[in-house]
mmCIF file of the N, C-alpha and C atoms, coordinates in Angstrom:
data_MODEL
# 
_entry.id   MODEL 
# 
loop_
_atom_site.group_PDB 
_atom_site.id 
_atom_site.type_symbol 
_atom_site.label_atom_id 
_atom_site.label_alt_id 
_atom_site.label_comp_id 
_atom_site.label_asym_id 
_atom_site.label_entity_id 
_atom_site.label_seq_id 
_atom_site.pdbx_PDB_ins_code 
_atom_site.Cartn_x 
_atom_site.Cartn_y 
_atom_site.Cartn_z 
_atom_site.occupancy 
_atom_site.B_iso_or_equiv 
_atom_site.pdbx_formal_charge 
_atom_site.auth_seq_id 
_atom_site.auth_comp_id 
_atom_site.auth_asym_id 
_atom_site.auth_atom_id 
_atom_site.pdbx_PDB_model_num 
ATOM 1   N N  . UNK A 1 1  ? -0.725  -1.176  61.551 1.00 0.00 ? 1  UNK A N  1 
ATOM 2   C CA . UNK A 1 1  ? -1.490  -2.400  61.567 1.00 0.00 ? 1  UNK A CA 1 
ATOM 3   C C  . UNK A 1 1  ? -0.599  -3.606  61.801 1.00 0.00 ? 1  UNK A C  1 
ATOM 4   N N  . UNK A 1 2  ? 0.623   -3.535  61.356 1.00 0.00 ? 2  UNK A N  1 
ATOM 5   C CA . UNK A 1 2  ? 1.527   -4.662  61.553 1.00 0.00 ? 2  UNK A CA 1 
ATOM 6   C C  . UNK A 1 2  ? 1.807   -4.889  63.035 1.00 0.00 ? 2  UNK A C  1 
ATOM 7   N N  . UNK A 1 3  ? 1.922   -3.802  63.803 1.00 0.00 ? 3  UNK A N  1 
ATOM 8   C CA . UNK A 1 3  ? 2.137   -3.931  65.243 1.00 0.00 ? 3  UNK A CA 1 
ATOM 9   C C  . UNK A 1 3  ? 0.983   -4.687  65.887 1.00 0.00 ? 3  UNK A C  1 
ATOM 10  N N  . UNK A 1 4  ? -0.225  -4.328  65.536 1.00 0.00 ? 4  UNK A N  1 
ATOM 11  C CA . UNK A 1 4  ? -1.419  -4.960  66.103 1.00 0.00 ? 4  UNK A CA 1 
ATOM 12  C C  . UNK A 1 4  ? -1.462  -6.429  65.708 1.00 0.00 ? 4  UNK A C  1 
ATOM 13  N N  . UNK A 1 5  ? -1.242  -6.710  64.440 1.00 0.00 ? 5  UNK A N  1 
ATOM 14  C CA . UNK A 1 5  ? -1.292  -8.092  63.949 1.00 0.00 ? 5  UNK A CA 1 
ATOM 15  C C  . UNK A 1 5  ? -0.246  -8.956  64.632 1.00 0.00 ? 5  UNK A C  1 
ATOM 16  N N  . UNK A 1 6  ? 0.949   -8.428  64.814 1.00 0.00 ? 6  UNK A N  1 
ATOM 17  C CA . UNK A 1 6  ? 2.021   -9.196  65.420 1.00 0.00 ? 6  UNK A CA 1 
ATOM 18  C C  . UNK A 1 6  ? 1.732   -9.500  66.891 1.00 0.00 ? 6  UNK A C  1 
ATOM 19  N N  . UNK A 1 7  ? 1.317   -8.508  67.643 1.00 0.00 ? 7  UNK A N  1 
ATOM 20  C CA . UNK A 1 7  ? 1.122   -8.676  69.082 1.00 0.00 ? 7  UNK A CA 1 
ATOM 21  C C  . UNK A 1 7  ? -0.117  -9.507  69.403 1.00 0.00 ? 7  UNK A C  1 
ATOM 22  N N  . UNK A 1 8  ? -1.219  -9.229  68.708 1.00 0.00 ? 8  UNK A N  1 
ATOM 23  C CA . UNK A 1 8  ? -2.474  -9.902  69.033 1.00 0.00 ? 8  UNK A CA 1 
ATOM 24  C C  . UNK A 1 8  ? -2.769  -11.104 68.127 1.00 0.00 ? 8  UNK A C  1 
ATOM 25  N N  . UNK A 1 9  ? -1.892  -11.364 67.153 1.00 0.00 ? 9  UNK A N  1 
ATOM 26  C CA . UNK A 1 9  ? -2.051  -12.496 66.234 1.00 0.00 ? 9  UNK A CA 1 
ATOM 27  C C  . UNK A 1 9  ? -3.354  -12.387 65.429 1.00 0.00 ? 9  UNK A C  1 
ATOM 28  N N  . UNK A 1 10 ? -3.682  -11.168 65.037 1.00 0.00 ? 10 UNK A N  1 
ATOM 29  C CA . UNK A 1 10 ? -4.871  -10.930 64.216 1.00 0.00 ? 10 UNK A CA 1 
ATOM 30  C C  . UNK A 1 10 ? -4.452  -10.853 62.749 1.00 0.00 ? 10 UNK A C  1 
ATOM 31  N N  . UNK A 1 11 ? -5.231  -11.435 61.853 1.00 0.00 ? 11 UNK A N  1 
ATOM 32  C CA . UNK A 1 11 ? -4.935  -11.262 60.426 1.00 0.00 ? 11 UNK A CA 1 
ATOM 33  C C  . UNK A 1 11 ? -5.283  -9.832  60.016 1.00 0.00 ? 11 UNK A C  1 
ATOM 34  N N  . UNK A 1 12 ? -4.610  -9.288  59.025 1.00 0.00 ? 12 UNK A N  1 
ATOM 35  C CA . UNK A 1 12 ? -4.922  -7.924  58.592 1.00 0.00 ? 12 UNK A CA 1 
ATOM 36  C C  . UNK A 1 12 ? -6.398  -7.710  58.261 1.00 0.00 ? 12 UNK A C  1 
ATOM 37  N N  . UNK A 1 13 ? -7.064  -8.726  57.735 1.00 0.00 ? 13 UNK A N  1 
ATOM 38  C CA . UNK A 1 13 ? -8.479  -8.589  57.383 1.00 0.00 ? 13 UNK A CA 1 
ATOM 39  C C  . UNK A 1 13 ? -9.340  -8.295  58.612 1.00 0.00 ? 13 UNK A C  1 
ATOM 40  N N  . UNK A 1 14 ? -8.889  -8.684  59.797 1.00 0.00 ? 14 UNK A N  1 
ATOM 41  C CA . UNK A 1 14 ? -9.651  -8.435  61.019 1.00 0.00 ? 14 UNK A CA 1 
ATOM 42  C C  . UNK A 1 14 ? -9.715  -6.944  61.344 1.00 0.00 ? 14 UNK A C  1 
ATOM 43  N N  . UNK A 1 15 ? -8.814  -6.175  60.770 1.00 0.00 ? 15 UNK A N  1 
ATOM 44  C CA . UNK A 1 15 ? -8.755  -4.736  61.051 1.00 0.00 ? 15 UNK A CA 1 
ATOM 45  C C  . UNK A 1 15 ? -9.319  -3.877  59.923 1.00 0.00 ? 15 UNK A C  1 
ATOM 46  N N  . UNK A 1 16 ? -9.760  -4.511  58.855 1.00 0.00 ? 16 UNK A N  1 
ATOM 47  C CA . UNK A 1 16 ? -10.240 -3.764  57.687 1.00 0.00 ? 16 UNK A CA 1 
ATOM 48  C C  . UNK A 1 16 ? -11.359 -2.784  57.999 1.00 0.00 ? 16 UNK A C  1 
ATOM 49  N N  . UNK A 1 17 ? -12.277 -3.163  58.857 1.00 0.00 ? 17 UNK A N  1 
ATOM 50  C CA . UNK A 1 17 ? -13.437 -2.318  59.140 1.00 0.00 ? 17 UNK A CA 1 
ATOM 51  C C  . UNK A 1 17 ? -13.246 -1.384  60.329 1.00 0.00 ? 17 UNK A C  1 
ATOM 52  N N  . UNK A 1 18 ? -12.063 -1.394  60.928 1.00 0.00 ? 18 UNK A N  1 
ATOM 53  C CA . UNK A 1 18 ? -11.809 -0.523  62.084 1.00 0.00 ? 18 UNK A CA 1 
ATOM 54  C C  . UNK A 1 18 ? -11.583 0.911   61.632 1.00 0.00 ? 18 UNK A C  1 
ATOM 55  N N  . UNK A 1 19 ? -12.046 1.829   62.459 1.00 0.00 ? 19 UNK A N  1 
ATOM 56  C CA . UNK A 1 19 ? -11.799 3.247   62.183 1.00 0.00 ? 19 UNK A CA 1 
ATOM 57  C C  . UNK A 1 19 ? -10.347 3.572   62.534 1.00 0.00 ? 19 UNK A C  1 
ATOM 58  N N  . UNK A 1 20 ? -9.894  4.712   62.085 1.00 0.00 ? 20 UNK A N  1 
ATOM 59  C CA . UNK A 1 20 ? -8.526  5.133   62.382 1.00 0.00 ? 20 UNK A CA 1 
ATOM 60  C C  . UNK A 1 20 ? -8.347  5.289   63.890 1.00 0.00 ? 20 UNK A C  1 
ATOM 61  N N  . UNK A 1 21 ? -9.335  5.838   64.573 1.00 0.00 ? 21 UNK A N  1 
ATOM 62  C CA . UNK A 1 21 ? -9.210  6.004   66.024 1.00 0.00 ? 21 UNK A CA 1 
ATOM 63  C C  . UNK A 1 21 ? -9.155  4.650   66.731 1.00 0.00 ? 21 UNK A C  1 
ATOM 64  N N  . UNK A 1 22 ? -9.939  3.667   66.262 1.00 0.00 ? 22 UNK A N  1 
ATOM 65  C CA . UNK A 1 22 ? -9.854  2.321   66.842 1.00 0.00 ? 22 UNK A CA 1 
ATOM 66  C C  . UNK A 1 22 ? -8.472  1.721   66.613 1.00 0.00 ? 22 UNK A C  1 
ATOM 67  N N  . UNK A 1 23 ? -7.956  1.873   65.416 1.00 0.00 ? 23 UNK A N  1 
ATOM 68  C CA . UNK A 1 23 ? -6.616  1.352   65.121 1.00 0.00 ? 23 UNK A CA 1 
ATOM 69  C C  . UNK A 1 23 ? -5.559  2.004   65.998 1.00 0.00 ? 23 UNK A C  1 
ATOM 70  N N  . UNK A 1 24 ? -5.706  3.295   66.232 1.00 0.00 ? 24 UNK A N  1 
ATOM 71  C CA . UNK A 1 24 ? -4.756  4.006   67.089 1.00 0.00 ? 24 UNK A CA 1 
ATOM 72  C C  . UNK A 1 24 ? -4.819  3.484   68.526 1.00 0.00 ? 24 UNK A C  1 
ATOM 73  N N  . UNK A 1 25 ? -6.015  3.222   69.016 1.00 0.00 ? 25 UNK A N  1 
ATOM 74  C CA . UNK A 1 25 ? -6.161  2.691   70.374 1.00 0.00 ? 25 UNK A CA 1 
ATOM 75  C C  . UNK A 1 25 ? -5.562  1.286   70.481 1.00 0.00 ? 25 UNK A C  1 
ATOM 76  N N  . UNK A 1 26 ? -5.845  0.427   69.505 1.00 0.00 ? 26 UNK A N  1 
ATOM 77  C CA . UNK A 1 26 ? -5.307  -0.932  69.528 1.00 0.00 ? 26 UNK A CA 1 
ATOM 78  C C  . UNK A 1 26 ? -3.798  -0.931  69.353 1.00 0.00 ? 26 UNK A C  1 
ATOM 79  N N  . UNK A 1 27 ? -3.294  0.007   68.574 1.00 0.00 ? 27 UNK A N  1 
ATOM 80  C CA . UNK A 1 27 ? -1.847  0.107   68.379 1.00 0.00 ? 27 UNK A CA 1 
ATOM 81  C C  . UNK A 1 27 ? -1.175  0.467   69.699 1.00 0.00 ? 27 UNK A C  1 
ATOM 82  N N  . UNK A 1 28 ? -1.790  1.356   70.459 1.00 0.00 ? 28 UNK A N  1 
ATOM 83  C CA . UNK A 1 28 ? -1.245  1.724   71.767 1.00 0.00 ? 28 UNK A CA 1 
ATOM 84  C C  . UNK A 1 28 ? -1.273  0.523   72.722 1.00 0.00 ? 28 UNK A C  1 
ATOM 85  N N  . UNK A 1 29 ? -2.345  -0.243  72.699 1.00 0.00 ? 29 UNK A N  1 
ATOM 86  C CA . UNK A 1 29 ? -2.421  -1.450  73.532 1.00 0.00 ? 29 UNK A CA 1 
ATOM 87  C C  . UNK A 1 29 ? -1.350  -2.460  73.120 1.00 0.00 ? 29 UNK A C  1 
ATOM 88  N N  . UNK A 1 30 ? -1.112  -2.573  71.833 1.00 0.00 ? 30 UNK A N  1 
ATOM 89  C CA . UNK A 1 30 ? -0.061  -3.469  71.343 1.00 0.00 ? 30 UNK A CA 1 
ATOM 90  C C  . UNK A 1 30 ? 1.305   -2.999  71.819 1.00 0.00 ? 30 UNK A C  1 
ATOM 91  N N  . UNK A 1 31 ? 1.538   -1.704  71.775 1.00 0.00 ? 31 UNK A N  1 
ATOM 92  C CA . UNK A 1 31 ? 2.810   -1.144  72.243 1.00 0.00 ? 31 UNK A CA 1 
ATOM 93  C C  . UNK A 1 31 ? 3.022   -1.464  73.721 1.00 0.00 ? 31 UNK A C  1 
ATOM 94  N N  . UNK A 1 32 ? 1.980   -1.281  74.519 1.00 0.00 ? 32 UNK A N  1 
ATOM 95  C CA . UNK A 1 32 ? 2.087   -1.559  75.954 1.00 0.00 ? 32 UNK A CA 1 
ATOM 96  C C  . UNK A 1 32 ? 2.366   -3.035  76.212 1.00 0.00 ? 32 UNK A C  1 
ATOM 97  N N  . UNK A 1 33 ? 1.706   -3.891  75.470 1.00 0.00 ? 33 UNK A N  1 
ATOM 98  C CA . UNK A 1 33 ? 1.890   -5.329  75.678 1.00 0.00 ? 33 UNK A CA 1 
ATOM 99  C C  . UNK A 1 33 ? 3.275   -5.784  75.211 1.00 0.00 ? 33 UNK A C  1 
ATOM 100 N N  . UNK A 1 34 ? 3.757   -5.210  74.125 1.00 0.00 ? 34 UNK A N  1 
ATOM 101 C CA . UNK A 1 34 ? 5.048   -5.611  73.575 1.00 0.00 ? 34 UNK A CA 1 
ATOM 102 C C  . UNK A 1 34 ? 6.203   -5.097  74.423 1.00 0.00 ? 34 UNK A C  1 
ATOM 103 N N  . UNK A 1 35 ? 6.040   -3.927  75.011 1.00 0.00 ? 35 UNK A N  1 
ATOM 104 C CA . UNK A 1 35 ? 7.109   -3.295  75.782 1.00 0.00 ? 35 UNK A CA 1 
ATOM 105 C C  . UNK A 1 35 ? 6.562   -2.810  77.129 1.00 0.00 ? 35 UNK A C  1 
ATOM 106 N N  . UNK A 1 36 ? 6.214   -3.736  78.039 1.00 0.00 ? 36 UNK A N  1 
ATOM 107 C CA . UNK A 1 36 ? 5.509   -3.355  79.273 1.00 0.00 ? 36 UNK A CA 1 
ATOM 108 C C  . UNK A 1 36 ? 6.289   -2.450  80.211 1.00 0.00 ? 36 UNK A C  1 
ATOM 109 N N  . UNK A 1 37 ? 7.612   -2.454  80.172 1.00 0.00 ? 37 UNK A N  1 
ATOM 110 C CA . UNK A 1 37 ? 8.354   -1.605  81.101 1.00 0.00 ? 37 UNK A CA 1 
ATOM 111 C C  . UNK A 1 37 ? 8.281   -0.123  80.730 1.00 0.00 ? 37 UNK A C  1 
ATOM 112 N N  . UNK A 1 38 ? 7.819   0.196   79.552 1.00 0.00 ? 38 UNK A N  1 
ATOM 113 C CA . UNK A 1 38 ? 7.687   1.593   79.115 1.00 0.00 ? 38 UNK A CA 1 
ATOM 114 C C  . UNK A 1 38 ? 6.226   2.025   79.062 1.00 0.00 ? 38 UNK A C  1 
ATOM 115 N N  . UNK A 1 39 ? 5.401   1.576   79.977 1.00 0.00 ? 39 UNK A N  1 
ATOM 116 C CA . UNK A 1 39 ? 3.973   1.922   79.975 1.00 0.00 ? 39 UNK A CA 1 
ATOM 117 C C  . UNK A 1 39 ? 3.729   3.263   80.662 1.00 0.00 ? 39 UNK A C  1 
ATOM 118 N N  . UNK A 1 40 ? 4.074   4.309   79.974 1.00 0.00 ? 40 UNK A N  1 
ATOM 119 C CA . UNK A 1 40 ? 3.827   5.644   80.528 1.00 0.00 ? 40 UNK A CA 1 
ATOM 120 C C  . UNK A 1 40 ? 2.759   6.351   79.759 1.00 0.00 ? 40 UNK A C  1 
# 
């Protein structure tokens, strides 16, 4: 959740109601945005 909050500037409370699969998808999007040269 910290990765998502840092990259997208979301407060932790914004993710409280997300499912684990949603969090996993957003975490992957955060990873891609934070490190775009490793988008494999």
